[in-house]
RODO-2510 file (C-alpha; in nm, 4 decimals, decimal comma):
residues 180
     n   res          X          Y          Z
     1     m    12,0181    11,8603     9,4252
     2     t    11,6951    11,7093     9,4072
     3     n    11,5910    11,5913     9,0677
     4     k    11,2091    11,6376     8,9052
     5     p    10,9674    11,4531     9,0805
     6     t    10,8463    11,1185     8,8740
     7     a    10,5545    10,9468     9,0098
     8     f    10,3230    11,0455     9,3067
     9     g    10,5424    11,4055     9,3159
    10     l    10,8620    11,1833     9,4450
    11     s    11,2012    11,1968     9,2585
    12     m    11,5310    11,0519     9,2598
    13     g    11,7179    11,1123     9,5216
    14     m    11,5383    11,2433     9,8003
    15     k    11,6607    11,2362    10,1773
    16     e    11,4172    11,0741    10,4539
    17     t    11,3941    11,4252    10,5775
    18     e    11,2390    11,4762    10,2550
    19     l    10,9955    11,2180    10,2228
    20     d    10,6546    11,1881    10,5226
    21     i    10,7559    10,9370    10,7006
    22     e    10,5237    10,6644    10,9132
    23     e    10,8206    10,3899    10,9486
    24     v    11,1747    10,3343    10,8661
    25     m    11,2778     9,9668    10,8729
    26     e    11,5803     9,7322    10,7838
    27     g    11,7390     9,7623    10,4592
    28     g    11,6244    10,1668    10,3976
    29     f    11,2440     9,9777    10,3719
    30     c    11,0520    10,2901    10,4375
    31     v    10,6381    10,3009    10,5289
    32     l    10,5489    10,6044    10,3210
    33     n    10,2013    10,8610    10,5620
    34     s    10,1532    11,0357    10,2285
    35     v    10,3421    11,1428     9,8784
    36     p    10,2557    11,4664     9,7199
    37     k    10,0564    11,3093     9,4385
    38     p     9,8428    11,0776     9,5483
    39     h     9,6444    10,8485     9,3003
    40     s     9,3293    10,7165     9,3744
    41     k     9,3875    10,3435     9,2947
    42     f     9,6699    10,2722     9,5607
    43     q     9,6328    10,3308     9,9270
    44     n     9,9078    10,2718    10,0702
    45     y    10,3388    10,4012     9,9425
    46     y    10,6454    10,2890    10,0352
    47     a    10,9852    10,3602     9,9377
    48     i    11,3439    10,2856     9,9272
    49     v    11,5964    10,5201    10,0619
    50     s    11,9576    10,4619    10,0996
    51     e    12,2273    10,6758    10,2856
    52     s    12,4190    10,7417     9,9903
    53     y    12,1460    10,7231     9,6811
    54     g    11,8527    10,8453     9,8772
    55     l    11,4722    10,7909     9,7456
    56     t    11,5936    10,4898     9,5135
    57     k    11,2244    10,3315     9,5112
    58     i    10,8926    10,3768     9,4951
    59     i    10,6169    10,1551     9,5672
    60     a    10,2313    10,2262     9,5342
    61     a    10,0301     9,9282     9,6722
    62     n     9,7036     9,7919     9,8155
    63     h     9,4615     9,8725     9,5491
    64     e     9,2106     9,6103     9,6572
    65     v     8,9763     9,4661     9,4089
    66     i     8,7120     9,2055     9,5161
    67     t     8,6802     8,9214     9,2250
    68     n     8,5468     8,6043     9,0843
    69     v     8,7176     8,3035     9,0938
    70     f     8,8113     8,3770     8,6829
    71     g     9,0086     8,7044     8,7781
    72     h     8,7614     8,9164     8,5539
    73     e     8,7825     9,2256     8,7674
    74     i     9,1330     9,2548     8,8387
    75     q     9,2500     9,1944     8,4372
    76     t     8,9980     9,4707     8,4205
    77     e     9,1381     9,6902     8,6328
    78     f     9,4586     9,5706     8,5593
    79     e     9,4163     9,6095     8,1944
    80     s     9,2779    10,0038     8,2498
    81     l     9,5876    10,0800     8,4397
    82     r     9,8455     9,9169     8,2173
    83     e     9,6889    10,1265     7,9233
    84     r     9,6961    10,4740     8,1100
    85     l    10,0691    10,3888     8,1999
    86     a    10,1116    10,2763     7,8243
    87     n    10,0066    10,6303     7,7039
    88     k    10,2801    10,7639     7,9059
    89     y    10,5846    10,5017     7,8503
    90     g    10,4753    10,2820     7,5798
    91     e    10,3053     9,8860     7,6011
    92     g    10,6108     9,7615     7,7343
    93     e    10,6171     9,4230     7,7753
    94     v    10,3203     9,1686     7,9390
    95     f    10,3826     8,8358     8,1396
    96     d    10,0422     8,7025     8,1240
    97     f    10,1109     8,2912     8,1875
    98     l    10,0087     8,0108     8,4000
    99     m    10,3449     7,8105     8,5420
   100     e    10,4089     7,4974     8,3417
   101     d    10,2534     7,2307     8,4840
   102     s    10,0314     7,3626     8,7330
   103     i     9,7763     7,1845     8,8524
   104     w     9,5524     7,5487     8,8313
   105     d     9,4457     7,5344     8,4819
   106     e     9,1385     7,5730     8,4110
   107     p     8,9741     7,9255     8,3625
   108     k     8,8214     7,8771     8,7346
   109     d     9,1377     7,8109     8,8259
   110     w     9,2810     8,2029     8,7832
   111     m     9,2497     8,3062     9,0706
   112     s     9,3506     8,0316     9,2869
   113     a     9,6568     8,0259     9,0496
   114     l     9,7363     8,3806     9,1234
   115     e     9,7169     8,3433     9,5025
   116     k     9,9670     7,9960     9,4408
   117     k    10,2043     8,2533     9,2669
   118     e    10,1652     7,9730     8,9898
   119     r    10,0073     8,2814     8,7689
   120     i    10,2208     8,5777     8,6718
   121     l    10,0411     8,9241     8,5418
   122     r    10,2291     9,1809     8,5125
   123     n    10,3498     9,4858     8,2940
   124     i    10,7508     9,5897     8,2570
   125     w    10,8904     9,8855     8,0993
   126     e    11,2327     9,8902     8,0675
   127     r    11,4610    10,1833     8,0117
   128     n    11,5177    10,0522     7,6823
   129     e    11,1877    10,0366     7,6485
   130     l    11,0520    10,3762     7,7989
   131     y    10,8838    10,6325     7,5760
   132     d    10,9188    10,9961     7,7132
   133     i    11,0678    10,8467     8,0436
   134     d    11,2678    11,0729     8,2943
   135     s    11,6444    10,9906     8,2643
   136     n    11,6163    10,8122     8,6247
   137     l    11,4142    10,5501     8,5572
   138     e    11,5201    10,2116     8,5280
   139     s    11,1939    10,0588     8,5152
   140     v    10,8050    10,0806     8,5776
   141     i    10,6652     9,7503     8,7067
   142     l    10,2653     9,6829     8,7329
   143     s    10,1261     9,3904     8,8812
   144     a     9,8488     9,1471     8,9882
   145     t     9,8203     8,9736     9,3260
   146     a     9,5586     8,7261     9,4845
   147     s     9,5207     8,7900     9,8620
   148     e     9,6466     8,4767    10,0882
   149     e     9,3708     8,5319    10,3680
   150     d     9,0845     8,6000    10,1019
   151     p     9,0312     8,4167     9,7824
   152     g     8,7810     8,6704     9,6153
   153     v     9,0448     9,0072     9,6168
   154     a     9,3674     9,0489     9,4362
   155     s     9,5382     9,3879     9,4298
   156     l     9,7628     9,6044     9,1857
   157     s    10,0943     9,8017     9,2978
   158     l    10,3240     9,9725     9,0548
   159     n    10,7215    10,0200     9,1349
   160     y    10,9273    10,2853     8,9701
   161     e    11,3052    10,1706     9,0592
   162     f    11,5587    10,4300     9,0027
   163     t    11,8779    10,3879     8,8195
   164     t    12,0474    10,4191     9,1830
   165     y    11,8114    10,1018     9,2954
   166     s    12,0557     9,8190     9,1630
   167     l    12,3184    10,0334     9,3830
   168     h    12,1545    10,0151     9,6853
   169     l    12,1398     9,7001     9,6285
   170     e    12,5039     9,6518     9,6065
   171     e    12,5322     9,8474     9,9175
   172     q    12,2904     9,6131    10,0970
   173     e    12,4774     9,2895    10,0077
   174     a    12,8288     9,4591    10,1057
   175     l    12,6928     9,5295    10,4335
   176     e    12,5471     9,1783    10,4898
   177     d    12,8792     9,0219    10,3729
   178     e    13,0844     9,2329    10,6549
   179     c    12,8845     8,9650    10,8817
   180     l    13,0496     8,7170    10,7272
***
Protein backbone atom coordinates (compact mmCIF):
# COMPACT_ATOMS: atom_id res chain seq x y z
CA UNK A 1 0.00 0.00 0.00
CA UNK A 2 1.48 3.33 -1.08
CA UNK A 3 0.77 6.35 1.11
CA UNK A 4 -0.45 9.62 -0.34
CA UNK A 5 2.36 11.86 -1.69
CA UNK A 6 3.89 14.17 0.91
CA UNK A 7 6.68 16.17 -0.71
CA UNK A 8 7.87 16.40 -4.30
CA UNK A 9 5.29 13.74 -5.21
CA UNK A 10 7.00 11.10 -3.04
CA UNK A 11 5.39 8.95 -0.34
CA UNK A 12 6.56 7.18 2.78
CA UNK A 13 7.27 3.52 2.09
CA UNK A 14 7.98 3.81 -1.64
CA UNK A 15 10.31 1.03 -2.80
CA UNK A 16 13.49 1.57 -4.81
CA UNK A 17 11.70 0.28 -7.92
CA UNK A 18 9.15 3.12 -7.58
CA UNK A 19 11.82 5.84 -7.49
CA UNK A 20 13.90 7.29 -10.34
CA UNK A 21 17.28 6.36 -8.83
CA UNK A 22 20.62 7.26 -10.35
CA UNK A 23 22.77 5.55 -7.71
CA UNK A 24 22.27 3.51 -4.54
CA UNK A 25 24.91 3.95 -1.87
CA UNK A 26 25.63 2.49 1.56
CA UNK A 27 22.92 2.66 4.21
CA UNK A 28 20.09 3.02 1.71
CA UNK A 29 21.19 6.50 0.59
CA UNK A 30 20.00 7.07 -2.97
CA UNK A 31 20.81 9.79 -5.47
CA UNK A 32 17.65 10.50 -7.45
CA UNK A 33 17.55 11.45 -11.13
CA UNK A 34 14.27 13.24 -10.65
CA UNK A 35 11.14 13.48 -8.52
CA UNK A 36 7.52 13.56 -9.73
CA UNK A 37 7.00 17.16 -8.56
CA UNK A 38 10.29 19.11 -8.53
CA UNK A 39 10.59 22.53 -6.92
CA UNK A 40 12.47 25.34 -8.67
CA UNK A 41 14.53 26.10 -5.55
CA UNK A 42 16.18 22.66 -5.54
CA UNK A 43 18.28 20.96 -8.19
CA UNK A 44 19.26 17.74 -6.41
CA UNK A 45 17.13 15.18 -4.65
CA UNK A 46 18.16 12.29 -2.43
CA UNK A 47 16.31 9.58 -0.55
CA UNK A 48 16.97 7.17 2.27
CA UNK A 49 15.34 3.87 1.37
CA UNK A 50 15.21 0.88 3.71
CA UNK A 51 14.62 -2.69 2.57
CA UNK A 52 12.18 -3.10 5.45
CA UNK A 53 10.46 0.29 5.44
CA UNK A 54 10.90 1.69 1.93
CA UNK A 55 11.31 5.47 1.61
CA UNK A 56 12.08 6.92 5.05
CA UNK A 57 13.61 10.33 4.25
CA UNK A 58 13.67 12.86 1.39
CA UNK A 59 16.43 15.43 0.98
CA UNK A 60 16.14 18.33 -1.47
CA UNK A 61 19.42 20.16 -1.81
CA UNK A 62 21.81 22.34 -3.73
CA UNK A 63 19.84 25.52 -4.01
CA UNK A 64 22.97 27.67 -4.25
CA UNK A 65 22.81 31.35 -3.43
CA UNK A 66 25.57 33.84 -4.20
CA UNK A 67 25.81 35.97 -1.09
CA UNK A 68 27.88 38.67 0.55
CA UNK A 69 30.04 38.17 3.68
CA UNK A 70 27.10 39.32 5.82
CA UNK A 71 24.96 36.47 4.42
CA UNK A 72 22.12 38.80 3.44
CA UNK A 73 21.08 36.90 0.32
CA UNK A 74 21.02 33.42 1.93
CA UNK A 75 19.11 34.79 4.91
CA UNK A 76 16.54 36.34 2.55
CA UNK A 77 16.16 33.08 0.59
CA UNK A 78 15.92 31.10 3.83
CA UNK A 79 13.23 33.39 5.23
CA UNK A 80 11.24 33.31 1.99
CA UNK A 81 11.18 29.50 1.91
CA UNK A 82 10.60 29.31 5.69
CA UNK A 83 7.51 31.51 5.35
CA UNK A 84 6.14 29.32 2.55
CA UNK A 85 6.66 26.20 4.65
CA UNK A 86 5.14 27.93 7.70
CA UNK A 87 1.98 28.55 5.66
CA UNK A 88 1.68 24.79 5.33
CA UNK A 89 3.08 23.49 8.64
CA UNK A 90 2.88 26.38 11.11
CA UNK A 91 5.80 28.38 12.48
CA UNK A 92 8.00 25.54 13.72
CA UNK A 93 11.11 26.45 15.66
CA UNK A 94 13.82 28.74 14.27
CA UNK A 95 17.45 28.15 15.26
CA UNK A 96 19.50 31.19 14.29
CA UNK A 97 22.52 31.56 16.52
CA UNK A 98 26.29 31.74 16.80
CA UNK A 99 28.08 29.18 18.95
CA UNK A 100 29.36 30.47 22.26
CA UNK A 101 32.98 31.70 22.17
CA UNK A 102 33.09 31.76 18.35
CA UNK A 103 35.69 34.15 16.96
CA UNK A 104 33.37 34.81 13.98
CA UNK A 105 31.20 37.26 15.92
CA UNK A 106 31.27 40.38 13.73
CA UNK A 107 28.50 41.02 11.17
CA UNK A 108 31.09 40.68 8.36
CA UNK A 109 31.92 37.18 9.71
CA UNK A 110 28.39 35.80 9.23
CA UNK A 111 29.30 33.59 6.23
CA UNK A 112 32.64 32.52 7.74
CA UNK A 113 30.83 31.35 10.87
CA UNK A 114 28.30 29.43 8.76
CA UNK A 115 31.10 27.80 6.75
CA UNK A 116 32.95 26.81 9.95
CA UNK A 117 29.70 25.36 11.36
CA UNK A 118 29.81 27.82 14.22
CA UNK A 119 26.61 29.52 13.05
CA UNK A 120 23.30 27.69 12.74
CA UNK A 121 20.41 28.81 10.55
CA UNK A 122 17.69 26.18 10.60
CA UNK A 123 13.93 25.85 11.02
CA UNK A 124 12.49 22.60 12.35
CA UNK A 125 8.89 21.50 12.25
CA UNK A 126 8.45 18.47 14.49
CA UNK A 127 5.50 16.13 14.47
CA UNK A 128 3.93 17.57 17.63
CA UNK A 129 4.18 21.10 16.20
CA UNK A 130 3.18 20.50 12.61
CA UNK A 131 -0.09 21.87 11.34
CA UNK A 132 -2.15 20.04 8.72
CA UNK A 133 0.59 17.48 8.28
CA UNK A 134 0.53 14.07 6.75
CA UNK A 135 0.41 11.65 9.66
CA UNK A 136 3.47 9.87 8.22
CA UNK A 137 5.82 12.84 8.69
CA UNK A 138 8.04 13.03 11.77
CA UNK A 139 9.81 16.29 10.91
CA UNK A 140 10.59 18.85 8.23
CA UNK A 141 13.96 20.62 8.44
CA UNK A 142 15.10 23.65 6.43
CA UNK A 143 18.84 24.40 6.77
CA UNK A 144 21.38 26.85 5.39
CA UNK A 145 25.00 25.86 4.83
CA UNK A 146 28.03 27.59 3.33
CA UNK A 147 30.29 26.23 0.65
CA UNK A 148 33.72 25.20 1.88
CA UNK A 149 35.20 25.78 -1.60
CA UNK A 150 33.65 29.18 -2.36
CA UNK A 151 33.18 31.69 0.49
CA UNK A 152 30.54 33.61 -1.47
CA UNK A 153 28.19 30.66 -1.96
CA UNK A 154 25.64 29.23 0.45
CA UNK A 155 22.88 26.70 -0.07
CA UNK A 156 19.57 25.56 1.35
CA UNK A 157 18.46 22.02 1.98
CA UNK A 158 15.05 20.70 2.92
CA UNK A 159 14.63 17.34 4.67
CA UNK A 160 11.42 15.40 5.17
CA UNK A 161 11.79 12.61 7.72
CA UNK A 162 9.01 10.04 7.89
CA UNK A 163 7.99 8.20 11.05
CA UNK A 164 9.92 5.17 9.76
CA UNK A 165 13.25 7.02 9.56
CA UNK A 166 14.17 6.29 13.19
CA UNK A 167 13.33 2.62 12.58
CA UNK A 168 15.66 2.65 9.58
CA UNK A 169 18.46 4.12 11.72
CA UNK A 170 17.93 1.42 14.34
CA UNK A 171 18.03 -1.23 11.62
CA UNK A 172 21.30 0.21 10.26
CA UNK A 173 22.85 0.25 13.75
CA UNK A 174 21.87 -3.39 14.29
CA UNK A 175 23.48 -4.36 10.96
CA UNK A 176 26.67 -2.54 11.94
CA UNK A 177 26.66 -4.15 15.39
CA UNK A 178 26.58 -7.59 13.77
CA UNK A 179 30.11 -6.84 12.55
CA UNK A 180 31.48 -6.36 16.07
